[in-house]
C-alpha positions in Angstrom: 62.7 -33.3 -23.3 59.6 -33.1 -21.3 56.6 -30.7 -21.4 53.7 -30.4 -19.0 50.5 -28.2 -19.8 47.0 -28.0 -18.4 43.9 -28.6 -20.4 40.8 -26.4 -19.8 37.9 -28.2 -18.3 35.6 -27.6 -21.3 38.1 -29.5 -23.6 38.3 -32.6 -21.4 35.7 -34.5 -23.3 37.8 -34.5 -26.4 41.1 -35.3 -24.7 41.2 -39.1 -25.4 40.6 -38.8 -29.1 43.1 -36.0 -29.4 45.8 -38.1 -27.7 45.2 -40.9 -30.2 45.6 -38.4 -33.2 48.6 -36.8 -31.6 50.4 -40.1 -31.0 49.8 -41.0 -34.7 51.3 -37.7 -35.9 54.2 -37.8 -33.4 55.1 -41.4 -32.7 58.3 -40.3 -30.9 56.4 -38.4 -28.3 54.9 -40.2 -25.3 51.7 -38.6 -23.9 50.4 -39.3 -20.5 47.3 -37.7 -18.9 47.2 -36.9 -15.2 43.9 -35.3 -14.5 43.7 -32.1 -16.4 47.5 -32.2 -17.0 49.1 -33.6 -20.2 52.7 -34.8 -19.8 54.5 -35.1 -23.1 58.0 -36.5 -23.3 60.0 -37.3 -26.4 63.2 -37.9 -28.0 64.1 -34.4 -28.5 63.4 -34.0 -32.2 60.4 -31.8 -31.4 60.7 -28.7 -29.3 58.7 -28.4 -26.1 56.7 -25.4 -27.4 55.9 -27.2 -30.7 54.6 -30.2 -28.8 52.2 -28.1 -26.8 51.1 -26.1 -29.9 50.5 -29.3 -32.0 48.8 -31.1 -29.1 46.4 -28.2 -28.6 45.7 -28.1 -32.4 44.8 -31.9 -32.3 42.6 -31.1 -29.3 40.8 -28.3 -30.9 40.3 -30.1 -34.1 38.7 -33.0 -32.2 36.3 -30.5 -30.5 35.3 -29.0 -33.9 34.8 -32.5 -35.4 32.5 -33.6 -32.5 30.5 -30.4 -32.5 29.9 -30.2 -36.2 29.2 -34.0 -36.7 25.3 -33.6 -36.3 25.3 -30.8 -38.9 27.4 -32.8 -41.4 25.1 -35.8 -40.9 22.0 -33.7 -41.5 23.5 -32.2 -44.6 24.5 -35.6 -46.1 21.1 -37.1 -45.4 19.5 -34.1 -47.1 21.8 -34.6 -50.2 21.4 -38.3 -50.5 17.7 -38.3 -49.4 17.9 -40.5 -46.3 
């Protein structure tokens, strides 16, 4: 089973970290990046549509994490007084 899907340009900065998270969650799926295209191939235990859906979820979570990190740091600093 193999699935190719394209990543939007604005999500490219988060791609490497999303791949790491995805490989942890789905060790049977091999992920390769070719420019803006993600190539996922696996052992067939996960459907192609589920692979894309779960990968995009990891990618979007990474985007949210990075974008909200400054806010979380500010809140924690305010609470602990640093």
